[in-house]
C-alpha positions in Angstrom: -11.9 -9.5 -17.1 -8.4 -10.5 -16.1 -6.3 -12.6 -18.4 -4.5 -15.7 -17.2 -1.2 -13.8 -16.6 -2.8 -11.0 -14.7 -4.7 -13.4 -12.5 -1.5 -15.0 -11.3 0.4 -11.8 -10.5 1.1 -10.6 -7.0 -1.4 -8.2 -5.6 0.0 -5.4 -3.5 -2.0 -4.0 -0.6 0.0 -0.9 0.7 -0.3 1.5 3.6 0.3 5.2 3.1 1.9 7.1 6.0 5.6 6.5 6.3 5.3 3.8 3.7 4.7 6.0 0.6 4.2 9.4 2.2 6.6 11.0 4.6 4.4 11.9 7.5 6.9 14.5 8.8 6.1 16.6 5.7 2.3 16.7 6.3 0.6 20.0 6.4 -2.9 19.9 7.9 -5.8 22.3 7.7 -7.9 23.4 10.8 -10.0 20.2 10.5 -6.9 17.9 10.6 -7.1 17.0 6.9 -3.8 16.7 5.2 -3.6 19.3 2.5 0.0 18.6 1.4 2.7 16.0 2.0 5.7 14.7 0.1 6.5 11.1 -0.8 9.4 9.2 0.9 12.5 9.4 -1.3 12.2 6.7 -4.0 8.6 5.7 -3.1 6.8 7.6 -5.9 9.2 6.1 -8.5 8.7 2.6 -7.0 5.0 2.9 -7.0 4.9 4.1 -10.6 7.2 1.3 -11.7 5.1 -1.4 -10.0 2.0 0.1 -11.6 3.6 0.2 -15.1 4.7 -3.4 -14.6 1.0 -4.3 -14.3 0.7 -5.1 -10.6 -2.6 -4.5 -8.9 -2.0 -2.0 -6.1 -4.6 -1.3 -3.5 -4.3 1.4 -0.9 -5.2 0.0 2.6 -4.8 2.9 5.0 -6.1 4.5 8.2 -7.1 8.1 7.9 -9.4 10.5 6.2 -10.4 10.0 2.6 -9.9 13.6 1.7 -6.3 13.5 3.0 -5.4 10.7 0.7 -7.3 12.4 -2.2 -5.2 15.6 -1.6 -1.8 13.9 -1.3 -2.1 11.4 -4.1 -3.6 13.9 -6.6 -0.9 16.5 -5.8 1.9 14.0 -6.2 0.5 12.5 -9.4 0.2 9.0 -7.8 -3.6 8.5 -7.6 -3.8 6.6 -10.9 -1.4 3.9 -9.5 -4.0 2.5 -7.2 -6.8 0.3 -8.5 -8.8 0.7 -5.3 -8.7 2.5 -2.0 -9.7 1.0 1.4 -9.8 3.9 3.8 -10.6 3.5 7.5 -12.9 6.6 7.6 -15.1 5.0 5.0 -14.9 1.4 6.3 -15.5 2.5 9.9 -12.7 0.5 11.4 -8.9 0.8 11.4 -6.3 -1.8 10.8 -5.6 -4.5 12.2 -9.4 -5.1 11.8 -10.1 -7.8 9.3 -12.8 -5.7 7.7 -10.1 -3.5 6.2 -8.5 -6.4 4.4 -11.9 -7.9 3.5 -12.9 -4.6 1.9 -9.7 -4.5 -0.2 -10.3 -8.0 -1.3 -13.9 -7.4 -2.2 -13.1 -4.2 -4.2 -10.5 -6.1 -6.2 -12.7 -9.2 -6.7 -10.3 -11.4 -4.8 -11.2 -14.8 -3.3 -9.9 -16.8 -0.3 -7.7 -18.7 -2.8 -6.1 -15.3 -3.9 -4.7 -14.7 -0.4 -1.6 -16.6 -1.3 -0.7 -14.0 -3.9 -1.4 -10.8 -1.8 1.2 -8.9 0.2 0.6 -6.1 2.6 3.3 -3.5 2.8 3.3 -1.2 5.8 5.4 0.4 8.5 3.3 -0.5 11.5 3.9 -3.8 13.1 0.7 -3.9 15.2 -1.6 -2.6 12.4 -0.2 -3.5 9.0 1.8 -6.6 9.7 -0.2 -8.3 12.5 -3.5 -7.4 10.8 -2.4 -8.9 7.5 -0.9 -12.0 9.0 -4.0 -12.7 11.2 -6.1 -12.3 8.0 -3.9 -14.9 6.3 -1.9 -12.7 3.9 1.9 -12.2 3.6 3.3 -8.9 5.0 6.3 -6.8 4.4 7.5 -4.4 7.1 8.9 -1.2 5.8 11.1 0.1 8.6 12.4 3.6 8.1 14.1 5.0 11.2 13.9 8.8 11.5 17.0 10.5 10.2 17.9 7.7 7.7 16.6 8.0 4.1 14.3 5.1 3.3 15.9 4.7 -0.2 19.2 3.8 1.5 17.4 1.0 3.4 15.1 -0.1 0.6 16.6 0.9 -2.7 13.9 1.1 -5.4 15.5 -1.7 -7.5 15.7 -4.0 -4.4 12.0 -3.5 -3.7 11.0 -4.3 -7.3 13.2 -7.4 -7.3 11.6 -8.5 -4.1 8.2 -8.3 -5.8 9.2 -10.0 -9.0 10.9 -12.9 -7.2 7.8 -13.3 -5.0 5.6 -13.4 -8.0 7.3 -16.6 -9.3 5.8 -18.6 -6.4 2.3 -18.0 -7.8 2.7 -19.6 -11.2 
């Protein structure tokens, strides 16, 4: 059961590829399953800091379950996610509403909770439009190739963004 403080905190739905994991580092097996990939610079530290600060973090991503299992276990990040909503399991990809519905259901969230959920992703058509059509706030993480994401989104700035957003939900 959540206490009063936890029930008011921001809930983070987050994509994986080129949001946390650098897709250019992916190594796939003969079946297309990612067997290795590296996090974007600063992403692992940010994810761990948000987890340690008590935020509920839900992976909402398109892909194969085993790929995410491999990558997040190898990088020591699996524990940071309370739940996983993966398109392979759900049967639809973002921007389908069922992806966001599944994440809400797995986290025992209601329609009223939508005002304290943010979706962080790198794909305007899937992550941002999907979240906005579903009625939740979105944050576009733009990371042009050749520019380190940590230069565009320093870890501290991202954490400050979340903390200041949380204040609206009190």
